[in-house]
PDB file of N, CA, C and O in Angstrom:
ATOM      1  N   UNK A   1      41.120 -37.138  79.809  1.00  0.00           N
ATOM      2  CA  UNK A   1      40.683 -35.771  79.979  1.00  0.00           C
ATOM      3  C   UNK A   1      40.082 -35.237  78.679  1.00  0.00           C
ATOM      4  O   UNK A   1      39.097 -34.498  78.694  1.00  0.00           O
ATOM      5  N   UNK A   2      40.689 -35.621  77.560  1.00  0.00           N
ATOM      6  CA  UNK A   2      40.179 -35.163  76.265  1.00  0.00           C
ATOM      7  C   UNK A   2      38.789 -35.738  76.017  1.00  0.00           C
ATOM      8  O   UNK A   2      37.911 -35.050  75.496  1.00  0.00           O
ATOM      9  N   UNK A   3      38.591 -36.991  76.387  1.00  0.00           N
ATOM     10  CA  UNK A   3      37.284 -37.623  76.199  1.00  0.00           C
ATOM     11  C   UNK A   3      36.223 -36.906  77.026  1.00  0.00           C
ATOM     12  O   UNK A   3      35.100 -36.715  76.560  1.00  0.00           O
ATOM     13  N   UNK A   4      36.570 -36.510  78.247  1.00  0.00           N
ATOM     14  CA  UNK A   4      35.615 -35.785  79.080  1.00  0.00           C
ATOM     15  C   UNK A   4      35.270 -34.430  78.468  1.00  0.00           C
ATOM     16  O   UNK A   4      34.119 -34.000  78.534  1.00  0.00           O
ATOM     17  N   UNK A   5      36.252 -33.753  77.875  1.00  0.00           N
ATOM     18  CA  UNK A   5      35.978 -32.480  77.220  1.00  0.00           C
ATOM     19  C   UNK A   5      35.075 -32.664  76.010  1.00  0.00           C
ATOM     20  O   UNK A   5      34.176 -31.855  75.778  1.00  0.00           O
ATOM     21  N   UNK A   6      35.306 -33.718  75.240  1.00  0.00           N
ATOM     22  CA  UNK A   6      34.448 -33.992  74.089  1.00  0.00           C
ATOM     23  C   UNK A   6      33.031 -34.349  74.533  1.00  0.00           C
ATOM     24  O   UNK A   6      32.057 -33.921  73.913  1.00  0.00           O
ATOM     25  N   UNK A   7      32.916 -35.124  75.598  1.00  0.00           N
ATOM     26  CA  UNK A   7      31.601 -35.477  76.118  1.00  0.00           C
ATOM     27  C   UNK A   7      30.866 -34.240  76.618  1.00  0.00           C
ATOM     28  O   UNK A   7      29.658 -34.114  76.418  1.00  0.00           O
ATOM     29  N   UNK A   8      31.575 -33.338  77.259  1.00  0.00           N
ATOM     30  CA  UNK A   8      30.965 -32.098  77.726  1.00  0.00           C
ATOM     31  C   UNK A   8      30.430 -31.275  76.561  1.00  0.00           C
ATOM     32  O   UNK A   8      29.332 -30.723  76.634  1.00  0.00           O
ATOM     33  N   UNK A   9      31.210 -31.195  75.490  1.00  0.00           N
ATOM     34  CA  UNK A   9      30.772 -30.466  74.302  1.00  0.00           C
ATOM     35  C   UNK A   9      29.543 -31.117  73.687  1.00  0.00           C
ATOM     36  O   UNK A   9      28.599 -30.427  73.301  1.00  0.00           O
ATOM     37  N   UNK A  10      29.549 -32.433  73.594  1.00  0.00           N
ATOM     38  CA  UNK A  10      28.408 -33.150  73.014  1.00  0.00           C
ATOM     39  C   UNK A  10      27.148 -32.969  73.860  1.00  0.00           C
ATOM     40  O   UNK A  10      26.062 -32.775  73.315  1.00  0.00           O
ATOM     41  N   UNK A  11      27.283 -33.029  75.170  1.00  0.00           N
ATOM     42  CA  UNK A  11      26.121 -32.850  76.039  1.00  0.00           C
ATOM     43  C   UNK A  11      25.561 -31.435  75.942  1.00  0.00           C
ATOM     44  O   UNK A  11      24.344 -31.248  75.935  1.00  0.00           O
ATOM     45  N   UNK A  12      26.432 -30.449  75.868  1.00  0.00           N
ATOM     46  CA  UNK A  12      25.969 -29.066  75.717  1.00  0.00           C
ATOM     47  C   UNK A  12      25.264 -28.879  74.380  1.00  0.00           C
ATOM     48  O   UNK A  12      24.256 -28.175  74.305  1.00  0.00           O
ATOM     49  N   UNK A  13      25.782 -29.500  73.323  1.00  0.00           N
ATOM     50  CA  UNK A  13      25.161 -29.391  72.000  1.00  0.00           C
ATOM     51  C   UNK A  13      23.773 -30.028  72.005  1.00  0.00           C
ATOM     52  O   UNK A  13      22.828 -29.461  71.456  1.00  0.00           O
ATOM     53  N   UNK A  14      23.645 -31.200  72.621  1.00  0.00           N
ATOM     54  CA  UNK A  14      22.344 -31.872  72.692  1.00  0.00           C
ATOM     55  C   UNK A  14      21.361 -31.026  73.491  1.00  0.00           C
ATOM     56  O   UNK A  14      20.206 -30.872  73.094  1.00  0.00           O
ATOM     57  N   UNK A  15      21.810 -30.482  74.605  1.00  0.00           N
ATOM     58  CA  UNK A  15      20.922 -29.689  75.458  1.00  0.00           C
ATOM     59  C   UNK A  15      20.424 -28.433  74.751  1.00  0.00           C
ATOM     60  O   UNK A  15      19.291 -28.007  74.978  1.00  0.00           O
ATOM     61  N   UNK A  16      21.249 -27.839  73.902  1.00  0.00           N
ATOM     62  CA  UNK A  16      20.855 -26.605  73.219  1.00  0.00           C
ATOM     63  C   UNK A  16      20.135 -26.849  71.898  1.00  0.00           C
ATOM     64  O   UNK A  16      19.328 -26.021  71.476  1.00  0.00           O
ATOM     65  N   UNK A  17      20.412 -27.961  71.244  1.00  0.00           N
ATOM     66  CA  UNK A  17      19.894 -28.187  69.893  1.00  0.00           C
ATOM     67  C   UNK A  17      18.510 -28.818  69.856  1.00  0.00           C
ATOM     68  O   UNK A  17      17.755 -28.598  68.908  1.00  0.00           O
ATOM     69  N   UNK A  18      18.174 -29.586  70.856  1.00  0.00           N
ATOM     70  CA  UNK A  18      16.922 -30.328  70.830  1.00  0.00           C
ATOM     71  C   UNK A  18      15.982 -29.847  71.923  1.00  0.00           C
ATOM     72  O   UNK A  18      16.405 -29.461  73.013  1.00  0.00           O
ATOM     73  N   UNK A  19      14.689 -29.880  71.597  1.00  0.00           N
ATOM     74  CA  UNK A  19      13.660 -29.573  72.588  1.00  0.00           C
ATOM     75  C   UNK A  19      13.320 -30.883  73.292  1.00  0.00           C
ATOM     76  O   UNK A  19      12.504 -31.664  72.804  1.00  0.00           O
ATOM     77  N   UNK A  20      13.945 -31.113  74.428  1.00  0.00           N
ATOM     78  CA  UNK A  20      13.833 -32.391  75.121  1.00  0.00           C
ATOM     79  C   UNK A  20      12.670 -32.392  76.102  1.00  0.00           C
ATOM     80  O   UNK A  20      12.326 -31.364  76.685  1.00  0.00           O
ATOM     81  N   UNK A  21      12.073 -33.563  76.273  1.00  0.00           N
ATOM     82  CA  UNK A  21      11.066 -33.715  77.320  1.00  0.00           C
ATOM     83  C   UNK A  21      11.786 -33.603  78.659  1.00  0.00           C
ATOM     84  O   UNK A  21      12.995 -33.821  78.727  1.00  0.00           O
ATOM     85  N   UNK A  22      11.062 -33.266  79.719  1.00  0.00           N
ATOM     86  CA  UNK A  22      11.734 -33.031  81.005  1.00  0.00           C
ATOM     87  C   UNK A  22      12.605 -34.191  81.500  1.00  0.00           C
ATOM     88  O   UNK A  22      13.683 -33.957  82.046  1.00  0.00           O
ATOM     89  N   UNK A  23      12.158 -35.423  81.318  1.00  0.00           N
ATOM     90  CA  UNK A  23      12.960 -36.551  81.784  1.00  0.00           C
ATOM     91  C   UNK A  23      14.274 -36.639  81.018  1.00  0.00           C
ATOM     92  O   UNK A  23      15.324 -36.870  81.617  1.00  0.00           O
ATOM     93  N   UNK A  24      14.228 -36.461  79.715  1.00  0.00           N
ATOM     94  CA  UNK A  24      15.453 -36.498  78.911  1.00  0.00           C
ATOM     95  C   UNK A  24      16.368 -35.332  79.269  1.00  0.00           C
ATOM     96  O   UNK A  24      17.587 -35.495  79.325  1.00  0.00           O
ATOM     97  N   UNK A  25      15.788 -34.159  79.510  1.00  0.00           N
ATOM     98  CA  UNK A  25      16.595 -33.000  79.897  1.00  0.00           C
ATOM     99  C   UNK A  25      17.287 -33.247  81.237  1.00  0.00           C
ATOM    100  O   UNK A  25      18.445 -32.872  81.419  1.00  0.00           O
ATOM    101  N   UNK A  26      16.578 -33.877  82.173  1.00  0.00           N
ATOM    102  CA  UNK A  26      17.190 -34.203  83.465  1.00  0.00           C
ATOM    103  C   UNK A  26      18.304 -35.227  83.306  1.00  0.00           C
ATOM    104  O   UNK A  26      19.324 -35.145  83.991  1.00  0.00           O
ATOM    105  N   UNK A  27      18.120 -36.184  82.414  1.00  0.00           N
ATOM    106  CA  UNK A  27      19.173 -37.174  82.183  1.00  0.00           C
ATOM    107  C   UNK A  27      20.413 -36.524  81.582  1.00  0.00           C
ATOM    108  O   UNK A  27      21.531 -36.814  82.007  1.00  0.00           O
ATOM    109  N   UNK A  28      20.225 -35.649  80.598  1.00  0.00           N
ATOM    110  CA  UNK A  28      21.363 -34.957  79.985  1.00  0.00           C
ATOM    111  C   UNK A  28      22.058 -34.084  81.024  1.00  0.00           C
ATOM    112  O   UNK A  28      23.287 -34.050  81.088  1.00  0.00           O
ATOM    113  N   UNK A  29      21.273 -33.378  81.835  1.00  0.00           N
ATOM    114  CA  UNK A  29      21.859 -32.536  82.879  1.00  0.00           C
ATOM    115  C   UNK A  29      22.609 -33.379  83.908  1.00  0.00           C
ATOM    116  O   UNK A  29      23.682 -32.986  84.368  1.00  0.00           O
ATOM    117  N   UNK A  30      22.061 -34.516  84.266  1.00  0.00           N
ATOM    118  CA  UNK A  30      22.734 -35.405  85.216  1.00  0.00           C
ATOM    119  C   UNK A  30      24.060 -35.918  84.676  1.00  0.00           C
ATOM    120  O   UNK A  30      25.059 -35.949  85.393  1.00  0.00           O
ATOM    121  N   UNK A  31      24.066 -36.324  83.401  1.00  0.00           N
ATOM    122  CA  UNK A  31      25.318 -36.760  82.786  1.00  0.00           C
ATOM    123  C   UNK A  31      26.322 -35.612  82.725  1.00  0.00           C
ATOM    124  O   UNK A  31      27.516 -35.825  82.933  1.00  0.00           O
ATOM    125  N   UNK A  32      25.851 -34.401  82.443  1.00  0.00           N
ATOM    126  CA  UNK A  32      26.753 -33.253  82.366  1.00  0.00           C
ATOM    127  C   UNK A  32      27.378 -32.952  83.728  1.00  0.00           C
ATOM    128  O   UNK A  32      28.575 -32.677  83.814  1.00  0.00           O
ATOM    129  N   UNK A  33      26.584 -33.004  84.778  1.00  0.00           N
ATOM    130  CA  UNK A  33      27.109 -32.747  86.124  1.00  0.00           C
ATOM    131  C   UNK A  33      28.084 -33.849  86.538  1.00  0.00           C
ATOM    132  O   UNK A  33      29.144 -33.564  87.095  1.00  0.00           O
ATOM    133  N   UNK A  34      27.729 -35.098  86.268  1.00  0.00           N
ATOM    134  CA  UNK A  34      28.632 -36.206  86.596  1.00  0.00           C
ATOM    135  C   UNK A  34      29.939 -36.091  85.816  1.00  0.00           C
ATOM    136  O   UNK A  34      31.011 -36.374  86.351  1.00  0.00           O
ATOM    137  N   UNK A  35      29.852 -35.682  84.566  1.00  0.00           N
ATOM    138  CA  UNK A  35      31.041 -35.490  83.739  1.00  0.00           C
ATOM    139  C   UNK A  35      31.932 -34.393  84.328  1.00  0.00           C
ATOM    140  O   UNK A  35      33.152 -34.546  84.380  1.00  0.00           O
ATOM    141  N   UNK A  36      31.332 -33.303  84.765  1.00  0.00           N
ATOM    142  CA  UNK A  36      32.105 -32.206  85.350  1.00  0.00           C
ATOM    143  C   UNK A  36      32.772 -32.639  86.656  1.00  0.00           C
ATOM    144  O   UNK A  36      33.943 -32.335  86.887  1.00  0.00           O
ATOM    145  N   UNK A  37      32.038 -33.340  87.501  1.00  0.00           N
ATOM    146  CA  UNK A  37      32.595 -33.799  88.777  1.00  0.00           C
ATOM    147  C   UNK A  37      33.747 -34.769  88.537  1.00  0.00           C
ATOM    148  O   UNK A  37      34.785 -34.673  89.191  1.00  0.00           O
ATOM    149  N   UNK A  38      33.570 -35.697  87.606  1.00  0.00           N
ATOM    150  CA  UNK A  38      34.637 -36.647  87.292  1.00  0.00           C
ATOM    151  C   UNK A  38      35.868 -35.927  86.747  1.00  0.00           C
ATOM    152  O   UNK A  38      36.994 -36.268  87.109  1.00  0.00           O
ATOM    153  N   UNK A  39      35.668 -34.946  85.889  1.00  0.00           N
ATOM    154  CA  UNK A  39      36.789 -34.183  85.341  1.00  0.00           C
ATOM    155  C   UNK A  39      37.548 -33.418  86.409  1.00  0.00           C
ATOM    156  O   UNK A  39      38.778 -33.373  86.389  1.00  0.00           O
ATOM    157  N   UNK A  40      36.823 -32.818  87.339  1.00  0.00           N
ATOM    158  CA  UNK A  40      37.469 -32.078  88.423  1.00  0.00           C
ATOM    159  C   UNK A  40      38.250 -33.027  89.329  1.00  0.00           C
ATOM    160  O   UNK A  40      39.369 -32.717  89.738  1.00  0.00           O
ATOM    161  N   UNK A  41      37.664 -34.183  89.642  1.00  0.00           N
ATOM    162  CA  UNK A  41      38.370 -35.159  90.492  1.00  0.00           C
ATOM    163  C   UNK A  41      39.643 -35.652  89.824  1.00  0.00           C
ATOM    164  O   UNK A  41      40.676 -35.780  90.481  1.00  0.00           O
ATOM    165  N   UNK A  42      39.580 -35.930  88.522  1.00  0.00           N
ATOM    166  CA  UNK A  42      40.778 -36.380  87.813  1.00  0.00           C
ATOM    167  C   UNK A  42      41.838 -35.285  87.759  1.00  0.00           C
ATOM    168  O   UNK A  42      43.026 -35.562  87.930  1.00  0.00           O
ATOM    169  N   UNK A  43      41.419 -34.049  87.524  1.00  0.00           N
ATOM    170  CA  UNK A  43      42.378 -32.945  87.475  1.00  0.00           C
ATOM    171  C   UNK A  43      43.048 -32.742  88.833  1.00  0.00           C
ATOM    172  O   UNK A  43      44.259 -32.528  88.898  1.00  0.00           O
ATOM    173  N   UNK A  44      42.277 -32.808  89.910  1.00  0.00           N
ATOM    174  CA  UNK A  44      42.864 -32.666  91.246  1.00  0.00           C
ATOM    175  C   UNK A  44      43.819 -33.813  91.560  1.00  0.00           C
ATOM    176  O   UNK A  44      44.868 -33.601  92.168  1.00  0.00           O
ATOM    177  N   UNK A  45      43.463 -35.016  91.151  1.00  0.00           N
ATOM    178  CA  UNK A  45      44.350 -36.162  91.381  1.00  0.00           C
ATOM    179  C   UNK A  45      45.656 -35.993  90.617  1.00  0.00           C
ATOM    180  O   UNK A  45      46.721 -36.336  91.132  1.00  0.00           O
ATOM    181  N   UNK A  46      45.590 -35.475  89.410  1.00  0.00           N
ATOM    182  CA  UNK A  46      46.809 -35.249  88.635  1.00  0.00           C
ATOM    183  C   UNK A  46      47.677 -34.165  89.260  1.00  0.00           C
ATOM    184  O   UNK A  46      48.903 -34.269  89.238  1.00  0.00           O
ATOM    185  N   UNK A  47      47.059 -33.128  89.815  1.00  0.00           N
ATOM    186  CA  UNK A  47      47.834 -32.053  90.436  1.00  0.00           C
ATOM    187  C   UNK A  47      48.497 -32.512  91.731  1.00  0.00           C
ATOM    188  O   UNK A  47      49.573 -32.023  92.075  1.00  0.00           O
ATOM    189  N   UNK A  48      47.878 -33.437  92.449  1.00  0.00           N
ATOM    190  CA  UNK A  48      48.413 -33.892  93.733  1.00  0.00           C
ATOM    191  C   UNK A  48      49.428 -35.014  93.588  1.00  0.00           C
ATOM    192  O   UNK A  48      50.140 -35.328  94.541  1.00  0.00           O
ATOM    193  N   UNK A  49      49.504 -35.613  92.427  1.00  0.00           N
ATOM    194  CA  UNK A  49      50.405 -36.745  92.223  1.00  0.00           C
ATOM    195  C   UNK A  49      51.857 -36.288  92.278  1.00  0.00           C
ATOM    196  O   UNK A  49      52.222 -35.261  91.707  1.00  0.00           O
ATOM    197  N   UNK A  50      52.684 -37.077  92.983  1.00  0.00           N
ATOM    198  CA  UNK A  50      54.111 -36.770  93.085  1.00  0.00           C
ATOM    199  C   UNK A  50      54.798 -37.071  91.755  1.00  0.00           C
ATOM    200  O   UNK A  50      54.533 -38.107  91.145  1.00  0.00           O
ATOM    201  N   UNK A  51      55.677 -36.179  91.300  1.00  0.00           N
ATOM    202  CA  UNK A  51      56.436 -36.471  90.079  1.00  0.00           C
ATOM    203  C   UNK A  51      57.353 -37.668  90.304  1.00  0.00           C
ATOM    204  O   UNK A  51      57.873 -37.845  91.406  1.00  0.00           O
ATOM    205  N   UNK A  52      57.557 -38.488  89.283  1.00  0.00           N
ATOM    206  CA  UNK A  52      58.425 -39.654  89.463  1.00  0.00           C
ATOM    207  C   UNK A  52      59.873 -39.236  89.698  1.00  0.00           C
ATOM    208  O   UNK A  52      60.368 -38.298  89.071  1.00  0.00           O
ATOM    209  N   UNK A  53      60.543 -39.935  90.600  1.00  0.00           N
ATOM    210  CA  UNK A  53      61.953 -39.677  90.859  1.00  0.00           C
ATOM    211  C   UNK A  53      62.225 -38.636  91.923  1.00  0.00           C
ATOM    212  O   UNK A  53      63.385 -38.429  92.280  1.00  0.00           O
ATOM    213  N   UNK A  54      61.216 -37.976  92.441  1.00  0.00           N
ATOM    214  CA  UNK A  54      61.431 -36.973  93.482  1.00  0.00           C
ATOM    215  C   UNK A  54      61.002 -37.548  94.823  1.00  0.00           C
ATOM    216  O   UNK A  54      59.900 -38.078  94.962  1.00  0.00           O
ATOM    217  N   UNK A  55      61.884 -37.435  95.805  1.00  0.00           N
ATOM    218  CA  UNK A  55      61.586 -37.940  97.141  1.00  0.00           C
ATOM    219  C   UNK A  55      60.976 -36.828  97.979  1.00  0.00           C
ATOM    220  O   UNK A  55      61.292 -35.652  97.801  1.00  0.00           O
ATOM    221  N   UNK A  56      60.113 -37.210  98.878  1.00  0.00           N
ATOM    222  CA  UNK A  56      59.523 -36.236  99.801  1.00  0.00           C
ATOM    223  C   UNK A  56      60.540 -35.893 100.880  1.00  0.00           C
ATOM    224  O   UNK A  56      61.279 -36.768 101.331  1.00  0.00           O
ATOM    225  N   UNK A  57      60.589 -34.645 101.295  1.00  0.00           N
ATOM    226  CA  UNK A  57      61.549 -34.265 102.359  1.00  0.00           C
ATOM    227  C   UNK A  57      61.134 -34.763 103.724  1.00  0.00           C
ATOM    228  O   UNK A  57      61.835 -34.522 104.708  1.00  0.00           O
TER     229      UNK A  57
END
C-alpha cells in the first residue's frame, strides 16, 4: 500500500512538473488510473478479509 501511495505521488509530480507530449501524458494518466484502481481493490480486499482466529457464525 505504501508503494502505491509513493507511485501516486511520483505520477502526480511528473504530470505537473513536465510539459509532456500527448502520448506521454496519456501514459502517465493511464498508470495513475491503474494505480488508483489497484489501490482501491487491495484496500477492499483487506477490509473484507476475516481476522485470524475468528469463526463465522
